[in-house]
C-alpha positions as CSV (number, residue, x, y, z in Angstrom):
1,M,0.1,9.0,-14.5
2,T,1.1,12.9,-13.5
3,E,3.8,14.7,-15.3
4,R,6.1,13.7,-12.2
5,D,9.4,12.0,-12.7
6,W,8.3,8.7,-10.3
7,V,11.9,7.1,-10.8
8,K,13.4,10.1,-9.4
9,W,10.8,10.7,-6.8
10,H,12.2,7.5,-5.0
11,D,15.5,9.7,-4.5
12,F,14.1,11.5,-1.5
13,Y,14.1,7.9,0.0
14,D,18.0,7.8,0.6
15,Q,18.2,11.6,2.0
16,P,19.1,10.6,5.6
17,G,16.3,12.2,8.1
18,S,14.0,13.5,5.3
19,S,10.3,12.6,5.8
20,L,9.9,10.1,2.9
21,E,12.8,8.1,4.6
22,R,11.0,8.3,8.0
23,R,8.0,7.3,6.4
24,L,9.4,4.0,4.6
25,R,11.1,3.3,8.2
26,T,7.8,3.5,9.4
27,V,6.1,1.2,6.8
28,R,8.3,-1.3,7.0
29,K,8.5,-1.4,11.0
30,W,4.8,-2.4,10.7
31,V,5.4,-4.5,7.4
32,E,7.6,-6.7,9.7
33,V,4.9,-6.6,12.2
34,A,2.4,-8.4,9.9
35,L,4.9,-11.2,8.4
36,D,5.6,-12.3,12.0
37,E,1.8,-12.1,12.9
38,G,1.5,-14.6,9.9
39,A,0.9,-12.0,7.0
40,S,1.2,-14.9,3.9
41,R,-0.5,-12.8,0.8
42,V,0.2,-10.2,0.1
43,V,-0.5,-6.8,-2.6
44,S,0.7,-3.5,-2.8
45,L,-0.8,-0.9,-4.6
46,C,1.0,1.8,-6.9
47,A,3.7,0.3,-5.7
48,G,6.7,2.3,-7.2
49,Q,10.1,0.2,-6.7
50,G,8.9,-1.6,-3.9
51,R,10.9,-0.6,-1.5
52,D,9.0,-0.5,1.3
53,L,8.0,-4.3,1.3
54,L,10.5,-6.1,-0.5
55,P,13.6,-6.0,1.7
56,V,11.8,-6.6,4.4
57,L,10.7,-9.4,2.9
58,A,13.8,-10.7,1.5
59,G,15.2,-10.7,5.1
60,H,12.4,-11.9,6.6
61,P,12.5,-15.5,8.1
62,R,9.1,-16.7,6.9
63,R,10.0,-15.2,3.3
64,G,9.3,-18.9,1.9
65,Q,5.6,-18.9,2.8
66,V,4.7,-15.6,1.8
67,R,3.3,-14.8,-2.1
68,A,3.1,-11.2,-2.7
69,R,2.0,-9.3,-5.8
70,L,3.2,-5.7,-6.5
71,V,1.5,-3.1,-9.1
72,E,3.0,-0.4,-10.6
73,L,2.0,1.5,-13.5
74,D,5.6,3.1,-14.3
75,E,8.1,0.2,-16.4
76,R,10.9,1.8,-15.2
77,N,9.8,1.4,-11.1
78,A,8.4,-1.9,-11.9
79,A,11.9,-3.0,-13.6
80,A,13.6,-1.8,-10.5
81,A,11.2,-4.1,-8.2
82,R,11.9,-6.9,-9.9
83,S,15.7,-6.4,-9.5
84,I,15.4,-7.0,-6.1
85,A,12.0,-9.3,-5.9
86,P,12.6,-12.6,-3.6
87,E,11.4,-15.8,-4.7
88,G,7.4,-16.0,-4.6
89,A,7.2,-12.0,-4.6
90,E,5.5,-10.8,-8.3
91,V,5.6,-7.5,-9.8
92,V,3.1,-6.6,-12.2
93,C,3.2,-4.0,-14.5
94,G,-0.1,-2.8,-14.7
95,D,-3.0,-0.2,-13.2
96,A,-3.1,-0.2,-9.6
97,A,-6.4,1.5,-9.3
98,V,-8.5,-1.2,-11.3
99,V,-9.7,-4.3,-8.3
100,R,-9.0,-6.9,-11.6
101,A,-5.1,-6.1,-11.0
102,Y,-5.7,-7.9,-7.8
103,E,-7.1,-10.8,-9.3
104,G,-5.7,-14.6,-8.0
105,A,-3.5,-12.6,-5.5
106,V,-6.8,-11.9,-2.7
107,P,-7.7,-12.3,-0.1
108,A,-4.6,-10.9,1.5
109,D,-3.2,-10.5,5.0
110,L,-0.9,-7.6,4.0
111,V,-2.2,-4.5,1.8
112,L,-0.3,-1.9,1.3
113,V,-1.5,2.0,-0.2
114,C,1.5,3.9,0.3
115,G,2.2,7.3,-1.9
116,V,-1.8,6.7,-3.0
117,F,-3.6,9.1,-1.1
118,G,-1.7,12.4,-1.9
119,N,-2.0,11.8,-5.7
120,I,-6.1,11.5,-5.5
121,T,-8.5,13.2,-4.9
122,D,-11.1,13.2,-1.5
123,D,-13.5,11.4,-3.4
124,D,-11.2,8.9,-5.1
125,I,-9.4,8.0,-1.0
126,R,-12.8,7.3,-0.2
127,R,-14.4,5.3,-2.3
128,T,-10.1,3.4,-2.2
129,V,-11.0,2.7,1.2
130,A,-14.9,1.7,0.5
131,T,-13.0,-0.8,-2.0
132,L,-10.4,-2.0,0.4
133,P,-12.4,-5.2,2.0
134,Q,-12.5,-6.7,-1.9
135,L,-8.8,-7.0,-1.5
136,C,-8.7,-8.4,2.7
137,A,-8.9,-11.6,4.0
138,P,-10.9,-11.1,7.7
139,G,-8.2,-9.8,10.1
140,A,-6.2,-8.2,7.3
141,M,-3.6,-5.7,8.3
142,V,-3.8,-2.5,5.5
143,I,-0.5,0.5,5.8
144,W,-1.6,3.5,4.2
145,T,0.4,6.7,3.8
146,R,-1.0,10.3,3.8
147,G,1.1,13.4,4.0
148,R,-0.4,15.9,6.9
149,H,-0.2,19.3,5.4
150,E,-3.2,21.2,6.0
151,P,-5.6,20.2,5.7
152,D,-5.0,16.9,7.3
153,L,-7.3,14.6,6.1
154,V,-5.7,11.6,7.9
155,P,-8.3,11.9,11.0
156,V,-10.9,11.7,8.2
157,I,-9.3,8.9,6.4
158,C,-9.4,6.9,9.9
159,D,-13.0,7.5,10.1
160,W,-14.0,6.1,6.5
161,F,-11.5,3.1,7.5
162,E,-13.8,2.7,10.7
163,D,-16.6,3.3,8.7
164,A,-15.5,0.4,6.0
165,G,-15.0,-2.3,8.6
166,F,-11.5,-1.6,10.2
167,E,-10.6,-1.3,13.5
168,R,-7.7,1.5,14.0
169,V,-4.6,0.1,14.9
170,G,-2.3,3.0,14.9
171,V,-1.7,6.1,12.8
172,E,2.3,7.9,13.0
173,G,4.0,10.8,12.3
174,T,4.2,14.3,12.2
175,D,4.5,15.7,8.3
176,Y,3.6,12.0,6.4
177,G,1.1,10.0,8.5
178,V,1.1,5.9,8.2
179,G,-2.1,4.6,9.4
180,V,-2.3,1.1,10.2
181,H,-5.9,-0.7,10.1
182,R,-7.2,-4.1,10.8
183,Y,-10.0,-5.6,8.4
184,T,-12.9,-6.6,10.9
185,G,-15.8,-7.0,8.6
186,P,-16.7,-10.9,6.0
187,P,-15.0,-11.2,2.9
188,V,-16.5,-9.9,-0.2
189,P,-16.6,-10.9,-3.3
190,L,-14.1,-9.5,-5.8
191,E,-15.5,-7.0,-8.4
192,P,-13.2,-7.2,-11.0
193,G,-14.2,-4.1,-13.2
194,T,-14.1,-1.7,-10.1
195,R,-11.8,1.3,-10.5
196,M,-10.9,2.9,-7.3
197,F,-9.3,6.2,-8.5
198,A,-6.9,8.0,-10.6
199,F,-3.8,10.0,-10.1
200,V,-4.5,13.8,-10.4
201,G,-1.8,16.4,-11.0
202,Q,0.3,18.3,-8.7
């Protein structure tokens, strides 16, 4: 955890026209696409208050067929997520960087990595991308985000995904990039002790 107040950070979602509000709308659009396509197992890393996933899931006609696990370290955000979580969505207060947090919830059909890549080192981004096949079922969709400030790392992250067995579906946004990749590789065994990343100071 950094010194940033991750509860107040969510207030930017409520500012109409803000970059985070636009990012949220884009992520939700792709979450709905994945659910429409039949995703039934979902995991969300550093899920915060679950605003990108839970409202979409609660209103989706397939909500009763979906099992989701949201992992969030901040207890206040985890409590906020639980307050809006529909049946079938589990909110775990724990370290999302450790693969063990997803035991029993993967392989998933939809993996959310939103608000992570802007808070970790480039090496940890690459390590995380290389580890994501452990969380993915073949054909799984991964939705991720990264700010597009200079130097813009979004094109490089796309290359790392493709090196790890993912196919690019799309990249949207000019200030906040929202990337969508689909896993095209084989099943990969879970290595519970693997650590993907550590948050760094802002």
